[in-house]
Structures are given as structure tokens and as C-alpha cells.
VOPAGU-2260 file (C-alpha; in pm, 1 decimal, decimal comma):
REM VOPAGU-2260
SITE   aa  ch    i         X         Y         Z
SITE  MET   A    0      -1,0      -8,9      -7,2
SITE  VAL   A    1     127,4     333,4    -100,7
SITE  TYR   A    2      26,9     610,9     148,4
SITE  ARG   A    3      78,1     966,8      67,9
SITE  THR   A    4     -39,1    1125,5     384,7
SITE  LEU   A    5      12,9     976,4     797,9
SITE  LEU   A    6    -192,9    1191,8    1034,6
SITE  PHE   A    7    -139,8    1097,0    1365,7
SITE  ASP   A    8    -296,5    1169,4    1709,6
SITE  VAL   A    9     -73,7    1265,6    1993,9
SITE  ASP   A   10    -194,5    1121,7    2333,4
SITE  GLY   A   11    -128,2     777,4    2375,9
SITE  VAL   A   12     103,4     782,4    2056,1
SITE  MET   A   13     369,7    1036,8    2121,1
SITE  LEU   A   14     329,7    1157,2    2460,0
SITE  SER   A   15     188,7    1020,8    2802,9
SITE  GLU   A   16    -190,6    1072,5    2878,3
SITE  GLU   A   17    -135,9     996,9    3238,7
SITE  ARG   A   18    -123,9    1414,2    3345,0
SITE  TYR   A   19    -445,9    1467,1    3134,5
SITE  PHE   A   20    -640,2    1205,1    3311,6
SITE  ASP   A   21    -504,1    1359,7    3659,3
SITE  ALA   A   22    -591,6    1712,0    3554,0
SITE  THR   A   23    -911,5    1560,4    3445,1
SITE  ALA   A   24    -996,5    1416,6    3812,4
SITE  LEU   A   25    -887,6    1731,4    3984,4
SITE  THR   A   26   -1124,2    1949,4    3781,1
SITE  VAL   A   27   -1409,7    1754,4    3885,1
SITE  ILE   A   28   -1318,5    1743,5    4252,4
SITE  GLU   A   29   -1292,6    2119,7    4218,8
SITE  LEU   A   30   -1612,2    2199,3    4049,2
SITE  TRP   A   31   -1767,4    1964,2    4339,7
SITE  ASN   A   32   -1580,4    2126,8    4642,1
SITE  ARG   A   33   -1445,4    2456,0    4595,6
SITE  SER   A   34   -1667,6    2737,4    4745,9
SITE  CYS   A   35   -1716,9    2941,1    4399,1
SITE  TYR   A   36   -1875,6    2613,6    4252,9
SITE  LEU   A   37   -2080,0    2352,9    4413,4
SITE  GLY   A   38   -1897,3    2406,1    4755,4
SITE  LEU   A   39   -1966,3    2025,3    4885,3
SITE  SER   A   40   -1791,6    1793,5    5053,7
SITE  ALA   A   41   -1480,9    1659,4    4891,8
SITE  GLN   A   42   -1502,0    1318,2    5127,2
SITE  PRO   A   43   -1382,6    1028,0    5115,1
SITE  LEU   A   44   -1103,4    1287,9    4984,1
SITE  ASP   A   45    -981,4    1596,8    5147,4
SITE  SER   A   46   -1044,1    1919,7    5023,9
SITE  ILE   A   47    -908,3    2063,3    4692,5
SITE  GLN   A   48    -565,5    2233,3    4709,8
SITE  ASP   A   49    -401,4    2458,4    4443,1
SITE  ASN   A   50     -93,8    2236,8    4433,4
SITE  PRO   A   51    -171,7    1899,0    4548,0
SITE  THR   A   52      60,5    1648,2    4659,5
SITE  GLU   A   53     154,7    1400,9    4419,0
SITE  THR   A   54     -41,5    1112,3    4653,2
SITE  TYR   A   55    -372,0    1325,6    4670,5
SITE  ILE   A   56    -350,4    1342,1    4288,1
SITE  ARG   A   57    -302,5     968,7    4258,0
SITE  ASN   A   58    -594,1     924,3    4496,6
SITE  ALA   A   59    -814,6    1156,5    4335,3
SITE  ARG   A   60    -740,1     984,4    3990,4
SITE  GLN   A   61    -803,4     659,8    4155,3
SITE  TYR   A   62   -1135,6     739,5    4289,3
SITE  VAL   A   63   -1292,9     989,7    4018,5
SITE  PHE   A   64   -1197,8     735,1    3751,8
SITE  ALA   A   65   -1292,0     402,6    3965,4
SITE  ASP   A   66    -951,3     258,5    3924,8
SITE  ASP   A   67    -965,0     341,8    3564,6
SITE  ARG   A   68   -1265,1     142,5    3464,4
SITE  ALA   A   69   -1459,9     491,5    3394,8
SITE  LEU   A   70   -1171,4     590,6    3168,0
SITE  PHE   A   71   -1168,8     269,3    2972,9
SITE  ALA   A   72   -1562,6     274,8    2978,5
SITE  MET   A   73   -1571,5     630,8    2801,3
SITE  LYS   A   74   -1285,8     533,1    2593,0
SITE  SER   A   75   -1481,1     209,8    2454,2
SITE  LYS   A   76   -1767,7     459,3    2367,6
SITE  GLY   A   77   -1532,0     655,9    2114,4
SITE  ILE   A   78   -1485,7     924,1    2392,2
SITE  ASN   A   79   -1127,6    1075,3    2344,1
SITE  ALA   A   80   -1108,8    1436,8    2454,3
SITE  ASN   A   81   -1066,5    1490,9    2849,7
SITE  TRP   A   82   -1303,6    1795,4    2813,7
SITE  ASP   A   83   -1595,1    1542,9    2713,4
SITE  MET   A   84   -1476,4    1303,6    3043,6
SITE  VAL   A   85   -1482,3    1603,5    3273,1
SITE  TYR   A   86   -1844,2    1713,6    3148,2
SITE  LEU   A   87   -1962,7    1334,8    3163,4
SITE  LEU   A   88   -1803,7    1273,0    3523,3
SITE  PHE   A   89   -1901,1    1597,1    3679,3
SITE  ALA   A   90   -2262,7    1610,2    3509,9
SITE  PHE   A   91   -2305,2    1239,7    3615,1
SITE  ALA   A   92   -2218,0    1350,6    3974,3
SITE  LEU   A   93   -2412,4    1643,1    3985,7
SITE  GLY   A   94   -2700,3    1432,6    3855,0
SITE  ARG   A   95   -2681,1    1176,1    4146,0
SITE  LEU   A   96   -2713,8    1476,1    4383,4
SITE  LEU   A   97   -3004,8    1604,3    4245,3
SITE  ASP   A   98   -3156,0    1226,6    4245,9
SITE  GLU   A   99   -3078,8    1215,9    4610,0
SITE  THR   A  100   -3247,2    1559,9    4679,9
SITE  ALA   A  101   -3544,1    1554,0    4489,0
SITE  THR   A  102   -3763,5    1705,1    4761,0
SITE  VAL   A  103   -3523,6    2017,7    4758,9
SITE  THR   A  104   -3693,4    2310,6    4536,4
SITE  ILE   A  105   -3396,2    2463,8    4318,6
SITE  SER   A  106   -3456,1    2767,8    4090,3
SITE  LYS   A  107   -3402,5    2698,6    3723,9
SITE  TYR   A  108   -3104,7    2817,8    3534,8
SITE  GLN   A  109   -3118,3    3159,5    3339,1
SITE  PRO   A  110   -2948,0    3176,3    3001,3
SITE  SER   A  111   -2780,3    3525,9    3140,9
SITE  GLU   A  112   -2654,0    3370,7    3437,0
SITE  ASP   A  113   -2291,6    3273,5    3516,8
SITE  MET   A  114   -2257,8    2891,2    3527,3
SITE  ALA   A  115   -1998,4    2896,7    3836,4
SITE  GLU   A  116   -2258,8    3136,7    3981,6
SITE  TYR   A  117   -2523,7    2923,4    3966,6
SITE  LEU   A  118   -2337,9    2600,0    4075,7
SITE  CYS   A  119   -2263,4    2813,8    4372,6
SITE  ARG   A  120   -2654,7    2925,0    4464,8
SITE  VAL   A  121   -2751,2    2538,4    4389,8
SITE  GLY   A  122   -2475,2    2429,1    4622,1
SITE  HIS   A  123   -2589,0    2645,6    4883,7
SITE  VAL   A  124   -2965,8    2538,6    4873,9
SITE  LEU   A  125   -2870,3    2190,4    4905,7
SITE  GLN   A  126   -2638,2    2242,2    5171,7
SITE  SER   A  127   -2881,9    2441,9    5369,4
SITE  ARG   A  128   -3180,0    2189,7    5328,8
SITE  GLU   A  129   -2958,4    1853,0    5322,1
SITE  GLY   A  130   -2672,1    1938,9    5496,4
SITE  HIS   A  131   -2293,0    1807,8    5374,8
SITE  ARG   A  132   -2292,2    1577,8    5040,6
SITE  ASN   A  133   -1985,8    1399,9    4968,2
SITE  LEU   A  134   -1866,0    1311,0    4627,1
SITE  PRO   A  135   -2088,1    1037,8    4476,5
SITE  ASP   A  136   -1952,2     635,5    4402,6
SITE  PHE   A  137   -1816,9     694,2    4054,7
SITE  GLN   A  138   -1848,8     299,7    3996,7
SITE  LYS   A  139   -2212,7     353,2    3934,8
SITE  PHE   A  140   -2067,7     600,2    3626,3
SITE  VAL   A  141   -1906,9     287,1    3486,1
SITE  CYS   A  142   -2210,1      97,5    3502,6
SITE  LEU   A  143   -2414,6     381,0    3318,9
SITE  ALA   A  144   -2121,7     404,6    3068,1
SITE  GLU   A  145   -2108,5      39,4    2995,7
SITE  SER   A  146   -2524,0      67,3    2936,8
SITE  ALA   A  147   -2479,7     324,6    2663,5
SITE  SER   A  148   -2452,3     261,5    2312,4
SITE  ASP   A  149   -2238,3     512,1    2193,1
SITE  LYS   A  150   -2059,4     853,2    2300,8
SITE  ALA   A  151   -2420,7    1026,9    2236,0
SITE  ASP   A  152   -2621,8     774,9    2383,4
SITE  LEU   A  153   -2412,9     855,7    2690,7
SITE  MET   A  154   -2434,7    1188,1    2685,4
SITE  ASN   A  155   -2806,1    1219,0    2657,6
SITE  LYS   A  156   -2836,3     945,6    2990,6
SITE  VAL   A  157   -2601,5    1226,0    3201,1
SITE  ASN   A  158   -2784,2    1493,9    3028,6
SITE  GLU   A  159   -3155,0    1361,0    3157,6
SITE  LYS   A  160   -3073,4    1378,0    3555,0
SITE  LEU   A  161   -3001,8    1776,5    3479,8
SITE  ARG   A  162   -3311,7    1840,9    3318,2
SITE  ARG   A  163   -3481,2    1936,3    3628,6
SITE  LEU   A  164   -3239,1    2261,8    3666,9
SITE  VAL   A  165   -3327,9    2422,1    3336,6
SITE  SER   A  166   -3641,6    2478,0    3110,8
SITE  ALA   A  167   -3716,2    2254,0    2806,2
SITE  ASN   A  168   -3613,4    2566,7    2550,3
SITE  GLU   A  169   -3286,6    2636,7    2728,8
SITE  GLU   A  170   -3144,4    2311,0    2762,0
SITE  LYS   A  171   -2879,7    2356,0    2500,4
SITE  ILE   A  172   -2715,6    2664,7    2626,7
SITE  PHE   A  173   -2742,5    2502,7    2988,5
SITE  PHE   A  174   -2525,5    2213,3    2869,3
SITE  GLN   A  175   -2292,3    2373,0    2648,0
SITE  LYS   A  176   -2214,7    2658,0    2962,5
SITE  LEU   A  177   -2165,6    2343,2    3190,3
SITE  TRP   A  178   -1947,9    2199,6    2925,0
SITE  GLU   A  179   -1722,1    2500,1    2905,6
SITE  LEU   A  180   -1685,7    2581,2    3245,6
SITE  GLY   A  181   -1560,3    2245,5    3281,2
SITE  CYS   A  182   -1295,5    2341,5    3007,1
SITE  GLN   A  183   -1200,8    2643,3    3180,5
SITE  VAL   A  184   -1131,7    2497,9    3496,6
SITE  PHE   A  185    -956,0    2199,8    3323,9
SITE  GLN   A  186    -711,7    2474,2    3125,2
SITE  THR   A  187    -605,8    2630,2    3455,9
SITE  TRP   A  188    -518,6    2281,7    3625,1
SITE  TYR   A  189    -336,5    2174,0    3304,2
SITE  LEU   A  190    -149,5    2533,0    3216,1
SITE  GLY   A  191    -135,9    2668,8    3544,7
SITE  GLN   A  192     -87,1    3047,3    3582,2
SITE  GLN   A  193       9,7    3025,2    3185,1
SITE  SER   A  194    -371,3    3014,3    3135,5
SITE  ASP   A  195    -428,1    3381,5    3217,6
SITE  SER   A  196    -736,0    3303,1    3351,3
SITE  PRO   A  197    -875,4    3395,1    3702,2
SITE  LEU   A  198    -973,1    3043,2    3787,1
SITE  SER   A  199    -595,3    2936,4    3789,7
SITE  HIS   A  200    -555,9    3092,2    4153,6
SITE  GLU   A  201    -223,0    2959,3    4237,6
SITE  LYS   A  202    -196,9    2631,4    4041,4
SITE  ARG   A  203     160,7    2552,2    3890,4
SITE  GLY   A  204      22,6    2339,9    3589,3
SITE  PHE   A  205      86,5    2017,3    3439,4
SITE  LEU   A  206     236,1    2156,4    3088,1
SITE  HIS   A  207     586,0    2107,0    3193,5
SITE  ASP   A  208     539,3    1749,8    3317,1
SITE  GLU   A  209     498,3    1607,1    2972,2
SITE  GLU   A  210     664,3    1256,8    2873,8
SITE  ALA   A  211     717,1    1109,1    2576,6
SITE  ILE   A  212     588,7     728,0    2551,5
SITE  VAL   A  213     867,1     654,4    2261,5
SITE  ASP   A  214    1236,0     718,3    2208,0
SITE  ILE   A  215    1214,9    1054,6    2081,9
SITE  GLU   A  216    1532,9    1062,1    1866,8
SITE  ARG   A  217    1426,6     722,4    1707,0
SITE  PHE   A  218    1040,8     914,1    1646,1
SITE  ARG   A  219    1203,9    1206,2    1514,3
SITE  ALA   A  220    1399,6    1025,3    1256,4
SITE  LEU   A  221    1120,0     817,3    1167,4
SITE  LEU   A  222     929,0    1142,6    1090,9
SITE  ILE   A  223    1197,4    1267,3     879,1
SITE  HIS   A  224    1255,2     951,9     668,3
SITE  LEU   A  225     879,5     985,3     564,0
SITE  GLN   A  226     883,6    1321,0     536,7
SITE  SER   A  227    1195,9    1284,1     303,9
SITE  SER   A  228     996,6    1001,2      99,1
SITE  GLY   A  229     754,9    1258,2      50,0
SITE  ILE   A  230     505,0    1160,2     272,3
SITE  ALA   A  231     265,3    1456,2     410,0
SITE  LEU   A  232     248,5    1455,6     764,6
SITE  GLY   A  233     -34,9    1586,0     994,0
SITE  ILE   A  234    -194,8    1582,7    1343,9
SITE  ALA   A  235    -553,3    1575,5    1507,6
SITE  THR   A  236    -535,3    1556,1    1863,7
SITE  GLY   A  237    -803,2    1605,6    2141,3
SITE  ARG   A  238    -543,7    1866,7    2282,9
SITE  PRO   A  239    -606,5    2194,1    2254,8
SITE  ASP   A  240    -350,6    2443,2    2052,5
SITE  VAL   A  241    -117,9    2546,6    2332,7
SITE  GLU   A  242    -102,6    2196,6    2482,4
SITE  THR   A  243      12,9    2065,4    2160,4
SITE  ARG   A  244     237,0    2288,0    2033,7
SITE  VAL   A  245     463,6    2355,4    2314,8
SITE  PRO   A  246     559,6    1993,6    2421,9
SITE  LEU   A  247     607,4    1902,8    2061,4
SITE  SER   A  248     814,4    2202,1    1989,6
SITE  HIS   A  249    1016,6    2148,2    2313,6
SITE  LEU   A  250    1058,8    1793,7    2177,8
SITE  GLY   A  251    1193,4    1905,9    1801,9
SITE  LEU   A  252     881,8    1730,9    1664,2
SITE  LEU   A  253     664,6    2029,7    1557,8
SITE  SER   A  254     856,3    2149,6    1268,5
SITE  LEU   A  255     822,6    1798,1    1085,7
SITE  PHE   A  256     466,9    1819,8    1043,9
SITE  ASP   A  257     287,3    2044,9     798,7
SITE  LYS   A  258     167,3    2329,8     948,5
SITE  LYS   A  259    -179,3    2328,0     755,1
SITE  ARG   A  260    -218,2    1955,2     888,6
SITE  ILE   A  261    -206,5    2045,0    1236,9
SITE  SER   A  262    -586,5    2008,1    1406,1
SITE  THR   A  263    -624,5    2040,8    1760,8
SITE  ALA   A  264    -945,0    2067,1    2020,4
SITE  SER   A  265    -896,3    2476,8    1999,7
SITE  ASP   A  266    -978,9    2410,3    1593,7
SITE  VAL   A  267   -1293,2    2201,2    1678,0
SITE  LEU   A  268   -1419,7    2447,7    1962,5
SITE  HIS   A  269   -1376,4    2726,4    1716,9
SITE  THR   A  270   -1577,5    2570,6    1467,4
SITE  GLU   A  271   -1840,3    2452,1    1692,1
SITE  ARG   A  272   -1880,4    2787,6    1786,9
SITE  GLN   A  273   -1930,5    2938,9    1437,1
SITE  TYR   A  274   -2131,0    2638,8    1327,4
SITE  PRO   A  275   -2307,7    2511,0    1618,9
SITE  GLU   A  276   -2544,5    2302,4    1382,7
SITE  PHE   A  277   -2264,1    2069,0    1344,7
SITE  ALA   A  278   -2186,3    2001,8    1686,7
SITE  PRO   A  279   -2045,4    1785,5    1833,8
SITE  LEU   A  280   -1727,6    1774,5    1634,6
SITE  SER   A  281   -1453,3    1608,7    1862,1
SITE  LYS   A  282   -1382,7    1240,7    1786,0
SITE  PRO   A  283   -1523,8     993,0    1734,9
SITE  HIS   A  284   -1635,0    1284,9    1464,7
SITE  PRO   A  285   -1360,7    1283,7    1172,7
SITE  PHE   A  286   -1365,3    1644,7    1163,4
SITE  SER   A  287    -997,7    1720,5    1286,2
SITE  TYR   A  288    -869,6    1418,0    1080,2
SITE  LEU   A  289   -1073,5    1550,7     753,6
SITE  ARG   A  290    -964,5    1913,6     848,5
SITE  SER   A  291    -572,0    1812,4     877,3
SITE  LEU   A  292    -587,8    1575,3     564,1
SITE  LEU   A  293    -752,6    1860,8     321,6
SITE  ALA   A  294    -495,6    2070,2     470,7
SITE  THR   A  295    -753,9    2391,0     461,5
SITE  GLU   A  296    -891,8    2647,3     676,2
SITE  ASP   A  297   -1183,9    2667,8     510,4
SITE  VAL   A  298   -1406,7    2477,8     727,3
SITE  GLU   A  299   -1696,3    2499,6     513,9
SITE  GLN   A  300   -1554,7    2234,5     268,1
SITE  VAL   A  301   -1433,5    2044,4     563,7
SITE  LEU   A  302   -1801,2    2034,7     722,0
SITE  HIS   A  303   -1971,0    1948,4     361,1
SITE  THR   A  304   -1706,9    1678,5     233,3
SITE  SER   A  305   -1889,5    1386,3     148,5
SITE  LEU   A  306   -1772,1    1058,3     380,8
SITE  PRO   A  307   -1634,2     803,0     323,5
SITE  LEU   A  308   -1376,3     963,2      81,7
SITE  SER   A  309   -1357,0     764,6    -278,3
SITE  ASP   A  310   -1157,2     494,5    -240,7
SITE  HIS   A  311    -874,6     612,8    -446,7
SITE  ILE   A  312    -834,1     922,8    -243,9
SITE  ALA   A  313    -898,2     744,2     110,7
SITE  ARG   A  314    -652,0     444,3      66,6
SITE  GLN   A  315    -340,6     679,3      12,6
SITE  VAL   A  316    -438,9     798,1     401,0
SITE  LEU   A  317    -309,8     611,5     699,9
SITE  ILE   A  318    -450,8     740,1    1079,1
SITE  VAL   A  319    -241,4     664,3    1356,6
SITE  GLY   A  320    -388,0     644,4    1685,0
SITE  ASP   A  321    -431,3     464,5    2016,4
SITE  SER   A  322    -797,9     486,5    2078,7
SITE  VAL   A  323   -1127,4     364,6    1961,2
SITE  ALA   A  324   -1222,4     721,2    1881,8
SITE  ASP   A  325    -926,3     714,8    1638,4
SITE  ALA   A  326   -1035,0     392,5    1461,1
SITE  ILE   A  327   -1377,5     537,5    1412,5
SITE  CYS   A  328   -1273,6     850,4    1234,8
SITE  ALA   A  329   -1069,6     621,6     999,7
SITE  GLN   A  330   -1401,8     418,1     958,6
SITE  LYS   A  331   -1611,3     711,4     855,0
SITE  ILE   A  332   -1298,3     871,9     642,1
SITE  GLY   A  333   -1272,4     547,1     458,8
SITE  CYS   A  334    -897,4     527,4     512,1
SITE  ASP   A  335    -659,3     266,2     657,7
SITE  PHE   A  336    -594,1     284,7    1047,0
SITE  ALA   A  337    -314,7     164,7    1237,8
SITE  ALA   A  338    -331,9      89,2    1617,6
SITE  VAL   A  339     -95,5     153,1    1880,2
SITE  LEU   A  340     -80,5     -14,1    2195,7
SITE  THR   A  341      94,6     256,8    2379,3
SITE  GLY   A  342    -265,2     388,0    2524,5
SITE  PRO   A  343    -404,8     339,6    2855,1
SITE  SER   A  344    -516,2      -9,1    2800,4
SITE  GLY   A  345    -190,1    -109,1    2670,6
SITE  GLU   A  346    -171,9    -468,5    2530,0
SITE  ALA   A  347    -521,3    -539,8    2635,3
SITE  ALA   A  348    -631,8    -303,9    2346,0
SITE  ARG   A  349    -518,8    -573,7    2108,1
SITE  ALA   A  350    -873,9    -758,7    2090,1
SITE  GLU   A  351   -1045,7    -431,5    2074,2
SITE  PHE   A  352    -863,6    -309,0    1782,3
SITE  GLU   A  353    -873,8    -643,1    1608,1
SITE  ALA   A  354   -1262,6    -637,2    1644,5
SITE  LEU   A  355   -1270,2    -277,5    1497,2
SITE  GLY   A  356   -1088,8    -405,0    1188,8
SITE  ALA   A  357    -746,1    -228,2    1228,0
SITE  ASN   A  358    -536,3    -264,1     942,5
SITE  TYR   A  359    -199,0    -278,3    1169,8
SITE  ILE   A  360    -147,5    -328,9    1508,2
SITE  PHE   A  361     191,9    -211,1    1656,4
SITE  LYS   A  362     330,1    -214,0    1996,4
SITE  ASP   A  363     438,7     161,9    1946,4
SITE  VAL   A  364     435,1     377,1    1689,1
SITE  LEU   A  365     797,3     323,6    1607,2
SITE  GLU   A  366     701,2     -21,5    1462,9
SITE  LEU   A  367     578,0     234,7    1120,0
SITE  PHE   A  368     960,9     194,4    1026,4
SITE  SER   A  369     825,1    -153,7     895,5
SITE  LEU   A  370     585,8      -7,2     659,4
SITE  PHE   A  371     825,5     237,6     493,5
SITE  ALA   A  372    1154,3      49,1     538,2
SITE  LYS   A  373    1376,1     122,3     203,9
């Protein structure tokens, strides 16, 4: 097979996702515990701090992700973006809280209202009527996620519990603003004070804790070899722009990718705001991969491209990823998919990729050398 374009995911392929998952767990706890949001008890954990110890981070990750069962359940439904994980986990927790306090009257959200202030108001009402409320058991989220047919179904199941807080005609804006608040708080954990957000408090951030999951010199040599062979190289990642460019630049990788073929979560979010009727566009929607493949800033062209692509075009494209979401994107585009076993599930993901019909399954991205060795 002659490939002319290779499109790579970042997390689980080049860089470790561990700090992203840590930031996700800390974001959920902050939205639940900090007084400027719900302000409820973080038990069985201690209250959230701006710069928690590594022990606290490990405990938070273990609890919120239910020993990573919640992570694997979401990944299996094609959920790849940590922003979506934050939303699902926190919305689930809020929904459980509402179920347990069904007799308490809570005023409905108004579209002009700041979401953080609304959560704060909800927390005050519940504490005054019901007393302290601890974090829910996220093992129950695992059961909910496993019962869902796909990402959209899981979103619907989680949102159903929140409808008590909003009028029927305002649901879409409520869910969107809650999602955006989760994004903002997540960014403060990852970027720290570099986020320029008043929500960052004194957080140090995880941006400079990035770790490569393969030998970078060998990976750089692979990219140079592919580039010199006339193959176009691109990226389609669930990371925002800064978290993509800073570590890849630091590792000497960014310049090896075509600037027009780098698509991030920031591009997805910008397009969703421009064209809300097409949302959601995050993986497993193929938008980011298709945008990088077409190498265009014309998002209307991307949005209106018919899929799957014609066979003679699609067969020249190879997507390299570590997740079900990446595999689904490749299927929708009609191109080949190379799975790497350096994601959270490791070797255990092999059977899942085999079931999805992956064209190649590699121990890590460096095994791509076997396809392109002269």
C-alpha cells in the first residue's frame, strides 16, 4: 500500500496521557468542592488544594476514574477528549446529587446567569436543606457508561438527570455552558498560571510535566524518513492548541508536521461556535482528521465533504492512533488505521482493535518503520 498522507493522534501515540487524566480528576473535584462552585464536601478525599501532593493526585485519579474503569468505559464508547470526560463525570455527579435531593426546590438556570455562580447557588441551597454531601460513587458511572450504546447515548443519559435545573427550551445553552466551565477549569490545572485565567488561582500546572512514551530521537528519525519520502505528515488531537504546540516544539517534533495539517481541540471548539448546528465535532467525529487531511482553513469545505472519501483518495491515507475514537474516525473517512498499544489499556486493547478491523496493530508508533523501510 502506498500512503501519501499520515495523520497522527498525539496522546497515547507520542506523549503520555497520564497528566491529562490527573487534571480531569482534579477538575471534577474542584467543581464539586471549591466554594466558588458547588462547595460540597470532597469526602472521602480531602478538600482540593491548588498544588496537591502527588499522593492526593493519585487518590483523586483512582477515586474519580473508579480505578480507571470509568476511563476505559468512556474510551470504549469513542470518547477521546478530556474536556468531554470532565463534563460526563461532573454532570453524572451533579445528576446523582439531584436524584438524592429530589424534594428540595431549586430555581432553574437562566441563560444570562454565570454558570459558576449558578452552581454556587445550587450548592448553598442543598447544603442549607440537606447538609454535607460527599462525592458520589463513580463505580455507578461505570455501569451507566457501559450501558450506553455510544458517545451520544451516554451524553443523553447523563444530561437526562440535569433537566430538573433548566427549562426545556434552554437545555442546549445550559449543557453548553456547563461543558465550557469544565473546559476552563481543566485548562487551569493543565496550564497553571500560564492560562491567564482568574480561575487558575495559584496552580503550577502540568504543562511542563509532559513525558514522551517512545524514544524521541528514533521517532524524530522516523518522521524525517517519512518526510524525505514525500509523505505529508499531520496531527489530529483532542489537545488544545497550546498543549499541542509547546511540548511538541520542546521535543523538536512540531516543525516536522505540515502547519496546515495540524488540527487541535481549539480548532474543533472554534468551528462548533461558528457552526453550532454541526456540533459536536470532537472525536469520534472525523472533523479534525478530515481538516488535517484537506489541509484547509475553509471549515465549510471540511463540514460539507462527503464521507467516506472515494477509494482512490482514502487508500492513500493512514491514521495512527491509540483509541477507539481514532479507529471510528478512520472508518468514517474510509482510510486505513494503524493502532498502537501505548494507550491507557496497553496490550489489552489488541482484541478491541482486532474487532474494529484495524489494518495494523503495533506495539508502538516506532514500528511504522516496518511499513516504510526502503
